[in-house]
C-alpha positions as CSV (number, residue, x, y, z in Angstrom):
1,M,0.0,0.0,0.0
2,G,1.2,3.5,-0.9
3,K,0.3,7.0,0.2
4,Y,-3.0,7.1,-1.7
5,N,-4.6,4.5,0.6
6,I,-2.4,4.9,3.6
7,E,-5.5,5.2,5.9
8,K,-6.5,1.6,5.0
9,K,-5.3,-1.6,6.7
10,S,-3.0,-4.0,4.8
11,I,-2.1,-7.6,5.4
12,G,1.6,-6.9,5.2
13,Y,1.5,-4.0,7.6
14,S,-0.7,-6.0,10.1
15,F,1.6,-9.0,9.9
16,L,4.6,-6.9,10.8
17,Y,2.7,-5.1,13.5
18,Y,1.6,-8.2,15.3
19,L,5.0,-9.7,14.9
20,M,6.8,-6.7,16.6
21,L,4.2,-6.0,19.2
22,P,5.1,-8.8,21.7
23,W,8.8,-8.1,21.2
24,H,8.3,-4.4,22.1
25,N,5.7,-4.7,24.9
26,Y,6.7,-8.0,26.6
27,L,10.4,-8.7,25.9
28,Y,12.2,-5.4,25.2
29,Y,10.5,-3.5,28.1
30,R,10.1,-4.9,31.6
31,N,7.1,-2.8,32.5
32,I,4.8,-0.5,30.4
33,R,2.3,1.6,32.3
34,I,-0.5,3.5,30.6
35,L,-1.8,6.5,32.6
36,N,-5.1,8.4,32.0
37,K,-6.1,6.4,28.9
38,Q,-9.7,7.6,29.5
39,N,-8.5,11.0,28.1
40,I,-8.3,9.5,24.6
41,P,-11.5,10.6,22.8
42,T,-13.8,7.7,21.7
43,K,-15.5,9.9,19.0
44,G,-14.2,12.5,16.6
45,S,-10.7,12.8,15.0
46,V,-7.6,12.5,17.1
47,I,-4.1,13.9,16.7
48,F,-1.6,12.5,19.3
49,T,1.2,14.9,20.1
50,P,3.9,13.2,22.3
51,N,7.1,14.7,23.6
52,H,10.1,13.4,21.7
53,Q,13.1,12.1,23.6
54,N,14.1,8.7,22.1
55,A,13.9,8.7,18.3
56,L,12.0,5.8,16.8
57,M,11.1,4.3,20.3
58,D,8.7,7.2,20.9
59,A,6.7,6.3,17.8
60,L,6.7,2.6,18.7
61,A,5.6,3.4,22.3
62,L,2.4,4.9,20.9
63,L,2.0,2.5,18.0
64,F,1.9,-0.6,20.2
65,N,-0.2,0.9,23.1
66,I,-3.0,2.8,21.3
67,K,-5.8,0.7,19.8
68,K,-6.4,3.0,16.9
69,Q,-4.4,2.5,13.7
70,L,-1.8,5.3,13.7
71,V,-0.4,7.3,10.8
72,F,2.7,9.5,11.4
73,V,4.0,12.6,9.8
74,A,7.7,13.3,9.2
75,R,9.9,15.9,7.5
76,A,9.7,15.6,3.7
77,D,13.5,15.5,3.0
78,I,13.7,11.8,4.0
79,F,11.2,11.0,1.2
80,K,13.5,12.1,-1.6
81,K,14.5,8.6,-2.7
82,K,11.6,6.6,-4.2
83,S,12.7,3.4,-2.6
84,I,12.8,5.0,0.9
85,A,9.6,6.8,0.3
86,S,7.8,3.5,-0.6
87,I,9.0,2.0,2.7
88,L,7.9,5.0,4.7
89,Y,4.4,5.0,3.1
90,F,4.2,1.3,3.8
91,L,5.0,2.1,7.5
92,K,2.2,4.7,7.3
93,I,4.3,7.8,7.4
94,L,3.3,11.0,5.5
95,P,5.7,13.8,4.4
96,V,5.3,17.4,5.6
97,Y,7.2,20.1,3.6
98,R,8.8,23.1,5.3
99,I,10.1,26.4,3.9
100,R,13.7,25.0,4.2
101,D,12.6,22.3,1.6
102,G,12.0,25.1,-0.9
103,F,9.1,27.6,-1.0
104,D,7.7,25.9,-4.1
105,S,7.5,22.6,-2.3
106,L,5.0,24.0,0.2
107,K,2.2,23.4,-2.3
108,N,2.8,19.7,-1.9
109,N,1.4,20.0,1.7
110,K,-2.1,20.2,0.2
111,E,-1.9,16.5,-0.8
112,T,-0.7,15.7,2.7
113,F,-3.5,17.7,4.3
114,D,-6.0,15.9,2.1
115,K,-4.6,12.5,3.2
116,T,-4.6,13.5,6.9
117,A,-8.3,14.2,6.4
118,D,-8.8,10.8,4.9
119,V,-6.8,9.3,7.8
120,L,-8.9,11.0,10.5
121,K,-12.2,10.4,8.7
122,A,-11.3,6.7,8.7
123,G,-11.1,6.7,12.5
124,N,-7.3,6.4,12.5
125,G,-5.1,8.4,14.8
126,L,-2.6,10.9,13.5
127,V,0.7,11.3,15.3
128,I,2.7,14.5,15.1
129,L,5.9,15.1,17.2
130,P,5.5,18.9,18.0
131,E,9.0,19.4,19.2
132,G,10.3,18.6,15.7
133,N,13.4,16.7,16.7
134,H,14.5,14.5,19.6
135,S,16.7,15.1,22.6
136,G,17.7,12.7,25.4
137,S,16.6,14.9,28.3
138,H,13.6,15.1,30.6
139,S,12.8,18.6,29.3
140,L,10.1,19.9,27.0
141,R,11.7,22.0,24.2
142,P,9.9,24.8,22.3
143,L,7.1,23.4,20.1
144,K,7.0,24.0,16.3
145,K,3.9,25.3,14.6
146,G,3.6,22.3,12.2
147,F,1.0,20.4,14.3
148,A,-1.1,23.5,14.5
149,R,-0.9,24.2,10.8
150,I,-1.9,20.6,10.0
151,A,-4.8,20.7,12.4
152,F,-6.2,24.1,11.3
153,Q,-5.7,23.6,7.6
154,T,-7.2,20.1,7.6
155,E,-10.2,21.4,9.6
156,E,-10.5,24.5,7.3
157,A,-10.5,22.3,4.2
158,N,-13.4,20.3,5.7
159,D,-15.4,23.4,6.9
160,F,-14.4,22.6,10.5
161,N,-16.6,19.5,10.5
162,L,-13.9,16.9,11.5
163,N,-14.0,17.7,15.2
164,I,-10.2,17.3,15.5
165,Q,-9.0,16.9,19.1
166,I,-5.3,17.1,20.0
167,V,-4.2,14.8,22.8
168,P,-0.9,15.6,24.6
169,V,1.1,12.5,25.5
170,G,3.9,12.4,28.0
171,I,6.5,9.6,27.4
172,D,8.9,8.7,30.1
173,Y,11.8,6.2,30.1
174,N,13.8,5.3,33.3
175,D,16.6,4.5,30.9
176,Y,16.9,5.4,27.3
177,H,19.4,2.8,26.2
178,K,19.0,-0.5,28.2
179,M,16.7,-3.4,27.6
180,R,14.2,-4.6,30.2
181,E,13.6,-1.1,31.6
182,N,10.4,0.8,32.3
183,L,8.2,2.9,30.0
184,I,5.3,5.2,30.9
185,L,2.7,6.8,28.7
186,N,0.6,9.5,30.2
187,F,-2.4,10.9,28.2
188,G,-3.5,14.5,28.9
189,S,-6.9,16.1,28.4
190,A,-7.8,16.6,24.7
191,I,-7.6,20.1,23.2
192,K,-10.5,20.8,20.8
193,V,-9.4,22.6,17.6
194,S,-12.9,24.0,17.2
195,D,-12.4,26.1,20.4
196,Y,-9.9,28.2,18.3
197,K,-12.1,28.4,15.2
198,E,-13.1,32.1,15.6
199,L,-9.6,33.2,16.5
200,Y,-8.2,31.3,13.5
201,L,-10.6,32.8,11.0
202,S,-9.9,36.3,12.3
203,D,-6.2,36.1,13.1
204,Q,-4.3,33.0,12.0
205,P,-0.9,33.8,13.5
206,K,-2.5,34.5,16.8
207,A,-4.4,31.2,16.7
208,L,-1.3,29.3,15.9
209,N,0.6,30.8,18.8
210,K,-2.3,30.3,21.2
211,I,-2.8,26.6,20.5
212,R,0.9,26.0,20.6
213,E,1.1,27.7,24.0
214,D,-1.8,25.7,25.3
215,L,-0.3,22.4,24.1
216,S,3.1,23.3,25.5
217,K,1.5,23.7,29.0
218,A,-0.5,20.5,28.6
219,L,2.5,18.5,27.5
220,S,4.6,19.8,30.4
221,N,1.9,18.6,32.8
222,V,2.0,15.0,31.5
223,M,5.7,14.5,31.5
224,I,8.7,15.0,33.8
225,D,9.7,18.4,32.6
226,I,12.9,19.9,34.0
227,K,12.6,23.6,33.1
228,S,16.1,24.7,34.3
229,K,18.5,24.5,31.3
230,E,21.5,25.9,33.2
231,H,21.2,23.4,36.1
232,Y,19.7,20.4,34.3
233,Q,22.3,17.9,35.5
234,T,21.8,19.0,39.1
235,Y,18.1,18.2,38.8
236,E,19.0,14.7,37.5
237,N,21.5,14.2,40.3
238,V,18.8,15.2,42.8
239,R,16.4,12.6,41.3
240,E,19.1,10.0,41.6
241,I,19.9,10.8,45.2
242,Y,16.4,11.8,46.5
243,S,13.7,10.4,44.3
244,T,13.1,7.2,46.2
245,I,13.1,9.0,49.6
246,Y,10.7,11.7,48.3
247,A,8.3,9.1,46.8
248,K,7.9,7.4,50.2
249,T,6.3,10.7,51.5
250,S,3.6,10.5,48.8
251,E,0.1,9.5,49.8
252,N,-0.5,8.2,46.3
253,N,-1.7,4.6,46.5
254,E,-0.8,3.8,42.9
255,P,1.7,0.9,42.1
256,E,5.4,1.8,42.8
257,L,6.4,2.7,39.3
258,I,3.4,5.1,38.8
259,K,3.8,6.6,42.2
260,K,7.4,7.4,41.5
261,F,6.6,9.0,38.2
262,Y,4.0,11.4,39.8
263,S,6.4,12.0,42.7
264,D,9.3,12.9,40.3
265,Q,7.0,15.4,38.6
266,K,6.3,17.1,41.9
267,L,10.0,16.9,42.9
268,V,11.3,18.7,39.9
269,E,8.6,21.3,40.2
270,K,9.5,22.0,43.9
271,L,13.2,22.0,43.0
272,Y,12.5,24.6,40.3
273,D,10.6,26.8,42.9
274,F,13.6,26.4,45.2
275,E,16.0,27.5,42.4
276,T,13.8,30.5,41.5
277,N,13.0,31.7,45.0
278,K,16.3,31.0,46.7
279,P,19.0,31.1,44.0
280,S,21.9,31.5,46.5
281,E,20.8,28.5,48.6
282,F,20.3,26.4,45.4
283,D,23.8,27.2,44.4
284,K,25.1,26.0,47.7
285,L,23.2,22.7,47.2
286,E,24.5,22.4,43.7
287,K,28.1,22.8,45.0
288,K,27.5,20.1,47.6
289,I,26.1,17.7,45.0
290,N,29.0,18.4,42.6
291,E,31.6,17.8,45.3
292,Y,29.9,14.5,46.2
293,Y,29.8,13.2,42.7
294,L,33.4,14.3,42.0
295,L,34.6,12.3,45.0
296,L,32.6,9.3,43.9
297,K,34.3,9.5,40.5
298,K,37.7,10.0,42.0
299,E,37.3,6.9,44.1
300,K,35.8,4.9,41.2
301,I,32.6,4.2,43.0
302,N,29.5,3.6,41.0
303,K,27.2,6.5,41.8
304,K,23.9,4.6,41.5
305,A,25.2,1.8,43.6
306,F,26.3,4.1,46.4
307,N,23.1,6.2,46.3
308,F,21.1,3.0,46.9
309,W,23.7,1.2,48.9
310,N,22.2,-0.7,51.9
311,S,24.5,-1.8,54.6
312,N,21.9,-4.4,55.8
313,T,24.0,-7.6,55.8
314,Y,20.9,-9.9,55.8
315,K,19.3,-8.2,52.8
316,T,22.6,-8.4,50.8
317,L,23.0,-12.1,51.9
318,F,19.5,-13.0,50.8
319,K,20.1,-11.4,47.4
320,L,23.4,-13.3,47.1
321,I,21.6,-16.6,47.9
322,G,18.9,-15.8,45.3
323,L,21.5,-15.0,42.6
324,L,23.3,-18.3,43.4
325,I,20.1,-20.3,43.1
326,L,19.3,-18.7,39.7
327,F,22.9,-18.9,38.4
328,P,22.3,-22.2,36.4
329,I,19.3,-20.5,34.6
330,Y,21.5,-17.5,33.8
331,L,24.4,-19.7,32.6
332,Y,22.0,-21.9,30.4
333,N,20.5,-18.8,28.8
334,L,23.9,-17.1,28.4
335,I,25.4,-20.0,26.5
336,F,22.6,-20.0,23.9
337,N,22.0,-16.2,23.7
338,L,25.4,-14.6,24.1
339,I,26.0,-14.1,20.4
340,P,22.7,-12.4,19.4
341,F,22.6,-10.4,22.6
342,Q,26.1,-9.0,22.3
343,T,25.7,-8.4,18.6
344,S,22.5,-6.4,19.3
345,M,24.1,-4.4,22.0
346,A,27.4,-3.7,20.1
347,S,25.6,-2.8,16.8
348,S,24.1,0.4,18.3
349,K,27.5,1.9,19.1
350,I,28.2,2.6,15.4
351,L,25.7,5.4,15.6
352,K,27.0,8.8,16.8
353,D,23.5,10.0,17.9
354,E,23.0,8.3,21.2
355,Q,19.2,8.7,21.1
356,F,19.1,6.6,17.9
357,Q,21.1,3.8,19.6
358,S,18.0,2.3,21.4
359,S,16.0,2.4,18.2
360,F,18.8,0.6,16.3
361,K,19.2,-1.9,19.1
362,F,15.5,-2.7,19.1
363,V,15.4,-3.3,15.3
364,V,18.6,-5.3,15.2
365,S,17.6,-7.5,18.2
366,F,14.1,-8.0,16.6
367,L,15.8,-9.3,13.4
368,I,18.8,-11.1,14.7
369,F,17.3,-13.2,17.5
370,P,14.8,-15.1,15.3
371,I,17.5,-15.7,12.7
372,F,19.9,-17.0,15.3
373,Y,17.3,-19.2,16.9
374,I,16.5,-20.8,13.5
375,L,20.2,-21.5,12.8
376,E,20.8,-22.7,16.4
377,I,17.9,-25.2,16.2
378,L,19.0,-26.5,12.8
379,L,22.5,-27.1,14.0
380,L,21.7,-28.6,17.4
381,Y,18.9,-30.9,16.2
382,N,20.8,-32.1,13.2
383,F,24.1,-32.9,14.8
384,I,23.3,-33.4,18.5
385,E,20.9,-35.7,20.3
386,M,18.9,-33.1,22.2
387,P,16.9,-34.3,25.3
388,V,13.8,-32.2,24.5
389,K,11.8,-31.2,21.5
390,W,12.9,-28.1,19.5
391,Y,9.9,-26.1,20.5
392,V,10.5,-26.8,24.2
393,F,14.1,-25.7,23.8
394,L,13.0,-22.5,22.0
395,G,10.3,-21.8,24.5
396,S,12.7,-22.1,27.4
397,Q,15.0,-19.5,25.7
398,I,12.2,-16.9,25.5
399,I,10.7,-17.6,28.9
400,L,14.0,-17.6,30.8
401,A,15.4,-14.5,29.0
402,P,13.8,-12.0,31.4
403,I,15.2,-14.0,34.4
404,S,18.7,-14.0,32.9
405,L,18.6,-10.2,32.3
406,W,17.4,-9.6,35.8
407,W,20.2,-11.8,37.1
408,H,22.8,-9.9,35.0
409,K,21.5,-6.5,36.2
410,N,21.3,-7.5,39.9
411,M,24.7,-9.2,39.9
412,G,26.2,-6.0,38.6
413,I,24.5,-4.0,41.4
414,L,25.7,-6.6,44.0
415,Y,29.2,-6.5,42.7
416,Q,29.3,-2.7,43.1
417,Q,27.9,-3.0,46.6
418,I,30.6,-5.6,47.5
419,I,33.2,-3.1,46.3
420,I,31.7,-0.4,48.5
421,A,31.6,-2.9,51.5
422,I,35.3,-3.7,50.9
423,K,36.2,0.0,50.7
424,K,34.3,0.6,54.0
425,I,36.8,-1.8,55.6
426,T,39.9,-0.7,53.7
427,R,39.1,3.0,53.4
428,P,36.5,3.8,56.1
429,T,37.4,7.5,56.1
430,I,36.3,7.9,52.4
431,I,33.1,6.0,52.8
432,N,32.2,7.9,56.0
433,R,32.9,11.2,54.2
434,L,30.7,10.2,51.3
435,N,27.9,9.1,53.7
436,N,28.2,12.5,55.5
437,M,28.1,14.4,52.2
438,R,25.0,12.5,51.0
439,S,23.3,12.9,54.4
440,S,24.0,16.7,54.2
441,I,22.4,16.9,50.7
442,I,19.4,14.9,51.9
443,K,19.0,17.1,55.0
444,T,19.0,20.3,52.8
445,L,16.4,18.7,50.4
446,N,14.2,17.7,53.3
447,T,14.3,21.2,54.7
448,E,13.7,23.0,51.4
449,L,11.4,20.6,49.6
450,L,9.8,18.1,52.0
451,F,8.6,20.3,54.8
452,K,7.6,23.2,52.7
453,D,4.2,23.0,50.9
């Protein structure tokens, strides 16, 4: 299927979709949580406008977690080659032309706007990334006017009868690059384009700016938005040190992952108020944090491990016992999955843009694991007398993979904790100093954030 029937379903597209869905939702990510899904309109035409942090993974996050068939828009320059354009149309992506593509090319947008109308009339969802490009930071960047032009011009061409509603979507990753991490999608209240009709008909530039401003506020409310550009890293360091502590004070009864997301939203807001209202005190806190992290780096101590280091011997012992019990499973899975896993992880490093690495890793792993399993089964079952049927062997690889990845991650954490424990014996002064520095930071945060509402 090409651009002329992009709104229709195709067998090839559906096959690829249902092949990739379980890989994305159940294997690549450990947890996916959908918040406020009731905000997705059940009637009318819907344009989804998510924040853009993680290249292709942002699009996939929506694609596999919204029931509507989705069509995306992208910059027109990537459609220049016919072969590439054919693939993009097959994947249900439409081109949008900008002034930088040449003033004469703007007339081609009429065809795109006609197709967006077809897409929306067919009950599909349209996805526009309003920031225009991606950036690996928990911050909302200035929105482009493209989403507004598409919405208004599509409505105008249809006498404002499409009832287009724009849904802001906050996407949050606890780690952009690793497999088996957490993904959150948070849907905000829909913005009705018809509410801006009179303003648009009387003053188009003002309407474009107004709806952009309103969407920007709405997007900020559904994501973790660190507004401070100058002190961005300090905010992330505070989240690393204080997020778990701060979340425990919340009265929110949601599951832990959701509770932490809402808590982190509030944490960065209160930290921004602290920075704005008490800049000199904020600078002192930042200096403390920087000195703390510099000492950790100097002593070659993993910062995440130290921030969550627990000197409870029994807890560490139980974790060690659990890892020892599960070691045979990890070893079994490692032997038969090391090659495709390492290939997938290493392949992404050829890309200079770090935010494309996760997307590349996802695609490569999706392709390489099935191929490797087919070759592995053919070799093993033709040359070795295997004790189980091939489908039992294959099933065991898939089922045990999450356990093996959990083992690998927690063994790394335990190893770092053991290093800290050894340093506590061999270099107690350094560990005590780090503990005191961390306690001082937490005390300041408690005073300035926790006890001031």
